Every structure is written in structure tokens, then in C-alpha cells.
Short mmCIF file of the C-alpha atoms (twelve columns), coordinates in Angstrom:
data_MODEL
# 
_entry.id   MODEL 
# 
loop_
_atom_site.group_PDB 
_atom_site.id 
_atom_site.type_symbol 
_atom_site.label_atom_id 
_atom_site.label_alt_id 
_atom_site.label_comp_id 
_atom_site.label_asym_id 
_atom_site.label_seq_id 
_atom_site.Cartn_x 
_atom_site.Cartn_y 
_atom_site.Cartn_z 
_atom_site.pdbx_PDB_model_num 
ATOM 1   C CA . MET A 1   70.510 13.025  -45.826 1 
ATOM 2   C CA . GLU A 2   73.449 10.867  -46.911 1 
ATOM 3   C CA . TYR A 3   72.531 7.198   -47.265 1 
ATOM 4   C CA . VAL A 4   75.963 6.213   -48.576 1 
ATOM 5   C CA . SER A 5   79.066 7.505   -46.785 1 
ATOM 6   C CA . PRO A 6   82.202 8.747   -48.627 1 
ATOM 7   C CA . GLU A 7   83.743 5.393   -47.634 1 
ATOM 8   C CA . GLY A 8   80.985 3.617   -49.590 1 
ATOM 9   C CA . LEU A 9   79.059 2.288   -46.592 1 
ATOM 10  C CA . ARG A 10  75.309 2.489   -45.972 1 
ATOM 11  C CA . LEU A 11  73.724 3.527   -42.658 1 
ATOM 12  C CA . ASP A 12  73.542 -0.111  -41.489 1 
ATOM 13  C CA . GLY A 13  77.177 -0.753  -42.436 1 
ATOM 14  C CA . ARG A 14  76.530 -2.660  -45.670 1 
ATOM 15  C CA . ARG A 15  78.159 -2.065  -49.029 1 
ATOM 16  C CA . PRO A 16  75.818 -0.814  -51.799 1 
ATOM 17  C CA . MET A 17  75.691 -4.278  -53.446 1 
ATOM 18  C CA . GLU A 18  75.439 -6.218  -50.184 1 
ATOM 19  C CA . MET A 19  72.242 -7.934  -49.064 1 
ATOM 20  C CA . ARG A 20  71.016 -8.094  -45.509 1 
ATOM 21  C CA . GLN A 21  71.490 -11.408 -43.724 1 
ATOM 22  C CA . ILE A 22  68.806 -13.896 -44.741 1 
ATOM 23  C CA . ARG A 23  67.513 -16.775 -42.660 1 
ATOM 24  C CA . ALA A 24  64.733 -19.288 -43.260 1 
ATOM 25  C CA . GLU A 25  62.996 -22.080 -41.401 1 
ATOM 26  C CA . ILE A 26  60.577 -24.693 -42.763 1 
ATOM 27  C CA . GLY A 27  57.635 -26.187 -40.867 1 
ATOM 28  C CA . ALA A 28  56.826 -23.289 -38.550 1 
ATOM 29  C CA . VAL A 29  53.059 -24.044 -38.482 1 
ATOM 30  C CA . SER A 30  52.349 -27.684 -37.646 1 
ATOM 31  C CA . LYS A 31  48.671 -27.674 -38.715 1 
ATOM 32  C CA . ALA A 32  49.428 -26.264 -42.193 1 
ATOM 33  C CA . ASP A 33  50.262 -28.435 -45.231 1 
ATOM 34  C CA . GLY A 34  53.358 -26.290 -45.719 1 
ATOM 35  C CA . SER A 35  54.833 -23.355 -43.827 1 
ATOM 36  C CA . ALA A 36  57.958 -21.258 -43.498 1 
ATOM 37  C CA . ILE A 37  59.516 -18.281 -41.754 1 
ATOM 38  C CA . PHE A 38  61.715 -16.013 -43.864 1 
ATOM 39  C CA . GLU A 39  63.896 -13.205 -42.542 1 
ATOM 40  C CA . MET A 40  65.680 -10.478 -44.508 1 
ATOM 41  C CA . GLY A 41  67.627 -8.443  -41.961 1 
ATOM 42  C CA . ASN A 42  65.089 -7.219  -39.390 1 
ATOM 43  C CA . THR A 43  62.116 -8.016  -41.649 1 
ATOM 44  C CA . LYS A 44  60.486 -11.266 -40.543 1 
ATOM 45  C CA . VAL A 45  57.573 -13.002 -42.305 1 
ATOM 46  C CA . ILE A 46  55.656 -16.224 -41.732 1 
ATOM 47  C CA . ALA A 47  53.756 -18.060 -44.487 1 
ATOM 48  C CA . ALA A 48  51.345 -20.998 -44.289 1 
ATOM 49  C CA . VAL A 49  49.874 -23.001 -47.171 1 
ATOM 50  C CA . TYR A 50  46.724 -25.126 -47.013 1 
ATOM 51  C CA . GLY A 51  45.917 -27.372 -49.938 1 
ATOM 52  C CA . PRO A 52  45.419 -28.571 -52.518 1 
ATOM 53  C CA . ARG A 53  41.985 -29.225 -51.031 1 
ATOM 54  C CA . GLU A 54  38.350 -29.195 -52.063 1 
ATOM 55  C CA . VAL A 55  37.054 -25.777 -53.127 1 
ATOM 56  C CA . GLN A 56  35.001 -24.371 -50.247 1 
ATOM 57  C CA . ASN A 57  32.766 -22.237 -52.454 1 
ATOM 58  C CA . ARG A 58  31.573 -24.440 -55.332 1 
ATOM 59  C CA . SER A 59  30.762 -21.394 -57.480 1 
ATOM 60  C CA . GLN A 60  34.500 -20.537 -57.505 1 
ATOM 61  C CA . GLN A 61  35.577 -24.023 -58.637 1 
ATOM 62  C CA . ILE A 62  37.593 -24.086 -61.876 1 
ATOM 63  C CA . SER A 63  37.476 -27.302 -63.899 1 
ATOM 64  C CA . SER A 64  40.765 -26.710 -65.762 1 
ATOM 65  C CA . HIS A 65  43.086 -25.636 -62.936 1 
ATOM 66  C CA . ALA A 66  43.447 -24.909 -59.225 1 
ATOM 67  C CA . LEU A 67  42.080 -21.810 -57.527 1 
ATOM 68  C CA . VAL A 68  44.865 -19.900 -55.736 1 
ATOM 69  C CA . ARG A 69  43.920 -17.547 -52.912 1 
ATOM 70  C CA . CYS A 70  46.240 -15.338 -50.879 1 
ATOM 71  C CA . GLU A 71  45.788 -13.271 -47.742 1 
ATOM 72  C CA . TYR A 72  48.437 -10.794 -46.570 1 
ATOM 73  C CA . SER A 73  48.414 -9.108  -43.170 1 
ATOM 74  C CA . MET A 74  50.698 -7.310  -40.745 1 
ATOM 75  C CA . ALA A 75  50.896 -8.212  -37.065 1 
ATOM 76  C CA . ASN A 76  49.864 -5.347  -34.747 1 
ATOM 77  C CA . PHE A 77  53.354 -5.215  -33.273 1 
ATOM 78  C CA . SER A 78  55.268 -5.568  -36.568 1 
ATOM 79  C CA . ALA A 79  56.027 -1.908  -37.258 1 
ATOM 80  C CA . GLY A 80  56.662 -0.552  -33.746 1 
ATOM 81  C CA . ASP A 81  55.341 2.985   -33.345 1 
ATOM 82  C CA . ARG A 82  54.911 3.545   -37.088 1 
ATOM 83  C CA . MET A 83  51.438 4.071   -38.529 1 
ATOM 84  C CA . ARG A 84  49.773 0.743   -39.150 1 
ATOM 85  C CA . LYS A 85  46.642 0.339   -41.218 1 
ATOM 86  C CA . PRO A 86  43.919 -2.136  -40.216 1 
ATOM 87  C CA . LYS A 87  43.569 -5.553  -41.823 1 
ATOM 88  C CA . GLY A 88  41.652 -5.447  -45.093 1 
ATOM 89  C CA . ASP A 89  42.866 -1.968  -46.020 1 
ATOM 90  C CA . ARG A 90  43.699 -1.043  -49.613 1 
ATOM 91  C CA . ARG A 91  47.452 -1.709  -49.274 1 
ATOM 92  C CA . SER A 92  46.907 -5.191  -47.798 1 
ATOM 93  C CA . THR A 93  44.436 -6.042  -50.582 1 
ATOM 94  C CA . GLU A 94  46.909 -4.856  -53.221 1 
ATOM 95  C CA . ILE A 95  49.835 -6.824  -51.730 1 
ATOM 96  C CA . SER A 96  47.623 -9.943  -51.429 1 
ATOM 97  C CA . LEU A 97  46.854 -9.626  -55.153 1 
ATOM 98  C CA . VAL A 98  50.535 -9.090  -56.047 1 
ATOM 99  C CA . ILE A 99  51.609 -12.177 -54.073 1 
ATOM 100 C CA . ARG A 100 48.794 -14.294 -55.563 1 
ATOM 101 C CA . GLN A 101 49.623 -13.316 -59.142 1 
ATOM 102 C CA . THR A 102 53.340 -13.895 -58.537 1 
ATOM 103 C CA . MET A 103 52.755 -17.357 -57.056 1 
ATOM 104 C CA . GLU A 104 50.251 -18.320 -59.788 1 
ATOM 105 C CA . ALA A 105 53.047 -17.770 -62.315 1 
ATOM 106 C CA . CYS A 106 55.101 -20.565 -60.725 1 
ATOM 107 C CA . ILE A 107 52.450 -23.063 -59.520 1 
ATOM 108 C CA . LEU A 108 51.492 -25.794 -62.019 1 
ATOM 109 C CA . THR A 109 47.788 -25.146 -61.387 1 
ATOM 110 C CA . HIS A 110 46.691 -27.249 -64.390 1 
ATOM 111 C CA . LEU A 111 47.870 -30.389 -62.553 1 
ATOM 112 C CA . LEU A 112 45.413 -29.675 -59.715 1 
ATOM 113 C CA . PRO A 113 41.996 -29.001 -61.331 1 
ATOM 114 C CA . ARG A 114 38.906 -28.370 -59.179 1 
ATOM 115 C CA . SER A 115 41.066 -27.761 -56.105 1 
ATOM 116 C CA . GLN A 116 41.973 -24.785 -53.930 1 
ATOM 117 C CA . ILE A 117 45.331 -23.593 -52.575 1 
ATOM 118 C CA . ASP A 118 45.273 -21.017 -49.773 1 
ATOM 119 C CA . ILE A 119 48.386 -18.964 -48.976 1 
ATOM 120 C CA . TYR A 120 48.446 -16.927 -45.764 1 
ATOM 121 C CA . VAL A 121 51.309 -14.498 -45.216 1 
ATOM 122 C CA . GLN A 122 51.841 -12.372 -42.116 1 
ATOM 123 C CA . VAL A 123 54.547 -9.804  -41.428 1 
ATOM 124 C CA . LEU A 124 55.852 -10.308 -37.883 1 
ATOM 125 C CA . GLN A 125 58.480 -7.575  -38.077 1 
ATOM 126 C CA . ALA A 126 58.721 -4.872  -40.757 1 
ATOM 127 C CA . ASP A 127 61.943 -3.149  -41.766 1 
ATOM 128 C CA . GLY A 128 61.678 -2.714  -45.543 1 
ATOM 129 C CA . GLY A 129 61.391 -5.317  -48.298 1 
ATOM 130 C CA . THR A 130 58.251 -6.901  -46.806 1 
ATOM 131 C CA . ARG A 131 56.811 -7.696  -50.248 1 
ATOM 132 C CA . SER A 132 59.935 -9.603  -51.256 1 
ATOM 133 C CA . ALA A 133 60.141 -11.424 -47.913 1 
ATOM 134 C CA . CYS A 134 56.471 -12.480 -48.267 1 
ATOM 135 C CA . ILE A 135 57.070 -13.954 -51.737 1 
ATOM 136 C CA . ASN A 136 60.199 -15.809 -50.562 1 
ATOM 137 C CA . ALA A 137 58.346 -17.188 -47.517 1 
ATOM 138 C CA . ALA A 138 55.392 -18.262 -49.702 1 
ATOM 139 C CA . THR A 139 57.759 -20.067 -52.107 1 
ATOM 140 C CA . LEU A 140 59.290 -22.058 -49.250 1 
ATOM 141 C CA . ALA A 141 55.852 -22.854 -47.795 1 
ATOM 142 C CA . LEU A 142 54.570 -24.078 -51.196 1 
ATOM 143 C CA . ALA A 143 57.643 -26.295 -51.595 1 
ATOM 144 C CA . ASP A 144 57.109 -27.623 -48.049 1 
ATOM 145 C CA . ALA A 145 53.489 -28.441 -48.957 1 
ATOM 146 C CA . GLY A 146 54.654 -30.390 -52.028 1 
ATOM 147 C CA . ILE A 147 52.810 -28.117 -54.460 1 
ATOM 148 C CA . PRO A 148 54.179 -28.689 -58.009 1 
ATOM 149 C CA . MET A 149 55.981 -25.593 -59.349 1 
ATOM 150 C CA . ARG A 150 57.672 -24.619 -62.608 1 
ATOM 151 C CA . ASP A 151 60.521 -23.100 -60.621 1 
ATOM 152 C CA . LEU A 152 61.140 -21.399 -57.294 1 
ATOM 153 C CA . VAL A 153 59.989 -17.795 -57.463 1 
ATOM 154 C CA . THR A 154 62.230 -15.426 -55.498 1 
ATOM 155 C CA . SER A 155 62.063 -11.699 -54.927 1 
ATOM 156 C CA . CYS A 156 64.387 -8.855  -53.956 1 
ATOM 157 C CA . SER A 157 64.369 -5.058  -54.085 1 
ATOM 158 C CA . ALA A 158 66.923 -2.543  -55.288 1 
ATOM 159 C CA . GLY A 159 66.941 1.251   -55.341 1 
ATOM 160 C CA . TYR A 160 68.874 4.367   -56.282 1 
ATOM 161 C CA . LEU A 161 69.946 6.823   -53.575 1 
ATOM 162 C CA . ASN A 162 72.785 9.376   -53.452 1 
ATOM 163 C CA . SER A 163 73.607 8.521   -57.098 1 
ATOM 164 C CA . THR A 164 74.303 4.930   -56.038 1 
ATOM 165 C CA . PRO A 165 72.379 1.708   -56.897 1 
ATOM 166 C CA . LEU A 166 71.558 -0.108  -53.620 1 
ATOM 167 C CA . LEU A 167 70.553 -3.748  -53.150 1 
ATOM 168 C CA . ASP A 168 67.887 -4.936  -50.683 1 
ATOM 169 C CA . LEU A 169 66.581 -1.703  -49.161 1 
ATOM 170 C CA . ASN A 170 65.807 -1.448  -45.448 1 
ATOM 171 C CA . TYR A 171 62.967 0.727   -44.075 1 
ATOM 172 C CA . GLY A 172 65.050 3.921   -43.843 1 
ATOM 173 C CA . GLU A 173 66.240 3.602   -47.448 1 
ATOM 174 C CA . ASP A 174 62.841 2.487   -48.722 1 
ATOM 175 C CA . SER A 175 61.072 5.492   -47.176 1 
ATOM 176 C CA . ALA A 176 63.666 8.010   -48.390 1 
ATOM 177 C CA . GLY A 177 61.564 8.699   -51.467 1 
ATOM 178 C CA . GLY A 178 64.109 7.580   -54.075 1 
ATOM 179 C CA . PRO A 179 63.356 5.261   -56.994 1 
ATOM 180 C CA . ASP A 180 63.146 1.588   -56.045 1 
ATOM 181 C CA . VAL A 181 62.284 -1.634  -57.844 1 
ATOM 182 C CA . THR A 182 60.765 -4.818  -56.419 1 
ATOM 183 C CA . LEU A 183 61.491 -7.774  -58.672 1 
ATOM 184 C CA . GLY A 184 60.300 -11.380 -58.689 1 
ATOM 185 C CA . ILE A 185 61.880 -13.960 -60.993 1 
ATOM 186 C CA . LEU A 186 61.877 -17.645 -61.878 1 
ATOM 187 C CA . PRO A 187 65.699 -18.001 -61.772 1 
ATOM 188 C CA . LYS A 188 66.129 -21.264 -63.708 1 
ATOM 189 C CA . LEU A 189 63.648 -20.241 -66.415 1 
ATOM 190 C CA . ASP A 190 65.065 -16.688 -66.454 1 
ATOM 191 C CA . LYS A 191 61.581 -15.153 -66.420 1 
ATOM 192 C CA . VAL A 192 60.249 -12.111 -64.567 1 
ATOM 193 C CA . THR A 193 57.006 -12.686 -62.623 1 
ATOM 194 C CA . LEU A 194 56.880 -9.374  -60.747 1 
ATOM 195 C CA . LEU A 195 58.138 -5.876  -61.494 1 
ATOM 196 C CA . GLN A 196 57.023 -2.892  -59.431 1 
ATOM 197 C CA . MET A 197 58.718 0.480   -59.438 1 
ATOM 198 C CA . ASP A 198 58.234 3.599   -57.309 1 
ATOM 199 C CA . SER A 199 59.355 6.884   -58.921 1 
ATOM 200 C CA . LYS A 200 60.990 7.253   -62.311 1 
ATOM 201 C CA . LEU A 201 64.452 6.161   -63.403 1 
ATOM 202 C CA . PRO A 202 66.363 6.859   -66.642 1 
ATOM 203 C CA . ILE A 203 66.479 3.675   -68.736 1 
ATOM 204 C CA . ASP A 204 70.263 3.170   -68.319 1 
ATOM 205 C CA . LEU A 205 69.985 3.438   -64.527 1 
ATOM 206 C CA . LEU A 206 66.918 1.177   -64.517 1 
ATOM 207 C CA . GLU A 207 68.948 -1.564  -66.203 1 
ATOM 208 C CA . ASN A 208 71.655 -1.286  -63.516 1 
ATOM 209 C CA . VAL A 209 69.147 -1.333  -60.656 1 
ATOM 210 C CA . MET A 210 67.200 -4.249  -62.199 1 
ATOM 211 C CA . GLN A 211 70.394 -6.242  -62.731 1 
ATOM 212 C CA . LEU A 212 71.261 -5.686  -59.072 1 
ATOM 213 C CA . ALA A 213 67.798 -6.950  -58.021 1 
ATOM 214 C CA . ILE A 214 68.173 -9.997  -60.318 1 
ATOM 215 C CA . GLU A 215 71.485 -10.890 -58.641 1 
ATOM 216 C CA . GLY A 216 69.749 -10.597 -55.271 1 
ATOM 217 C CA . CYS A 217 66.915 -12.880 -56.436 1 
ATOM 218 C CA . LYS A 218 69.412 -15.490 -57.653 1 
ATOM 219 C CA . ALA A 219 71.325 -15.403 -54.365 1 
ATOM 220 C CA . ILE A 220 68.044 -15.951 -52.471 1 
ATOM 221 C CA . ALA A 221 67.135 -18.831 -54.826 1 
ATOM 222 C CA . ASN A 222 70.455 -20.549 -54.056 1 
ATOM 223 C CA . TYR A 223 69.849 -20.112 -50.322 1 
ATOM 224 C CA . ILE A 224 66.277 -21.489 -50.574 1 
ATOM 225 C CA . ARG A 225 67.552 -24.546 -52.482 1 
ATOM 226 C CA . GLU A 226 70.097 -25.148 -49.702 1 
ATOM 227 C CA . ILE A 227 67.338 -24.946 -47.065 1 
ATOM 228 C CA . LEU A 228 65.126 -27.379 -49.017 1 
ATOM 229 C CA . LEU A 229 68.016 -29.810 -49.539 1 
ATOM 230 C CA . GLU A 230 68.915 -29.651 -45.847 1 
ATOM 231 C CA . ASN A 231 65.264 -30.280 -44.929 1 
ATOM 232 C CA . THR A 232 65.107 -33.278 -47.320 1 
ATOM 233 C CA . ASN A 233 68.289 -34.756 -45.820 1 
ATOM 234 C CA . GLN A 234 66.846 -34.391 -42.299 1 
ATOM 235 C CA . LEU A 235 63.611 -36.160 -43.334 1 
ATOM 236 C CA . GLU A 236 65.596 -38.997 -44.921 1 
ATOM 237 C CA . TYR A 237 67.727 -39.323 -41.792 1 
ATOM 238 C CA . ARG A 238 64.628 -39.533 -39.566 1 
ATOM 239 C CA . ARG A 239 63.134 -42.232 -41.771 1 
ATOM 240 C CA . GLY A 240 66.410 -44.131 -41.812 1 
ATOM 241 C CA . VAL A 241 66.835 -43.921 -45.598 1 
# 
């Protein structure tokens, strides 16, 4: 199947180096300390952060830094008629771990000893790039909760289909079986916090695909900063500052 037409267009009409439309909203869950909705094309994710708060299980308390916990799940209706695995399955556990480790790399946990930060992420609509959308939503929710961070951590995917590097894969492209990379970075610090790859790629092609994903991550970081600045301005306006 051709995923890139002779005119250089993908099945959804995008150029190879074009991202899907992104949209974000802060404060989606009123009871949470911080929350956000993040959309990448038709993929829609909600994240809620509770904490820093007292550690519920004293045996898990860490005297030198905060305990970070993460729970990932998919809504029953998120994937339409596609096969959906039950909550707590191996894939959900693995993605929960990936998100937790990625967020731990950016949270200044040493400033919050003996405390607990809980991150809940749920996929409301799945159309490829759910891992990246979850990380971006969690970043916004942590910022909304006022959790101190080294930098914003942002994530984006890129792949290689029909001899063409593609940015921000949708479900059709993601499930085509070609090589793809999911990347998470701290853009200002220029550090990689997440790198996952499916299938093999020659090293020269890997560099091209990774560079494409990095550009996507940086574009998302700029958008997230705009959303946070807009939210700050709205809060100041309401308070009459």
C-alpha cells in the first residue's frame, strides 16, 4: 500500500514533514491539582495530577525525594471497533512505566521529599501517537499543578514508510509495520528522556527520522509554552493584576 502519493501527500493529506493539528486545554478536571486535555489530530488524551501530597503507603515513602506514580488507561470507546485490551494488561503497565520514567526525568523530585505525586492519563480517542500525546498531556497537567520541573518534556513520533521519513504517525501509518521512533526530549536542556523504536533502521536513516521527531517535539514545546502563557494571562486578568 502507498502511504505517500507521487505528489508527496500522505493518506490524510499532510506533507511528510507536517504534524497533525494539535490542541490543548488546561484545567479539565476541577478536583485535580493539575489537569489537561491534549489532542494530536484525532488522538485525544486527558491527564490529571494529584500532589505533592502525603505518601499513602508509608513503606513507599522516600526521605530524599518525591515518589512519582503513573497510571495509564484507555477508555472503552477510545479505539472504536479495534481490539481493546482490559485495564491492567501488559501494554498498559508498560506505557505507565514509560510515562513515569519520562516524567521523573523532568520533575525536581528532590525539592519534594517524603511526598507523592500521582499522574493519571486516559486515552479518550486513539488514532496513533497515544504515547506521545499522554506525555504532552502529563507535562501540561504537572505545570498546571505547579510541580517544579527542570524543563517541559515533550514527545513526538516519526517513522519511515515508502522510502520517506514521516512526522507524527497516525494509526494507519503506525500499524503499517514500518520502522517508527517515539522520542521524548527536554527541549531547552537538549536532552533525550525517551527513545523507543519499533523495527530496525540503518544508522543514517535513523538520524534523519530522529531529527524529524526532535523538530516535532520542539514545535509541541513552543505550543505548550503558548498555552501556559495564555493561561497565566487569564489568571492575572481574573485577579485584576
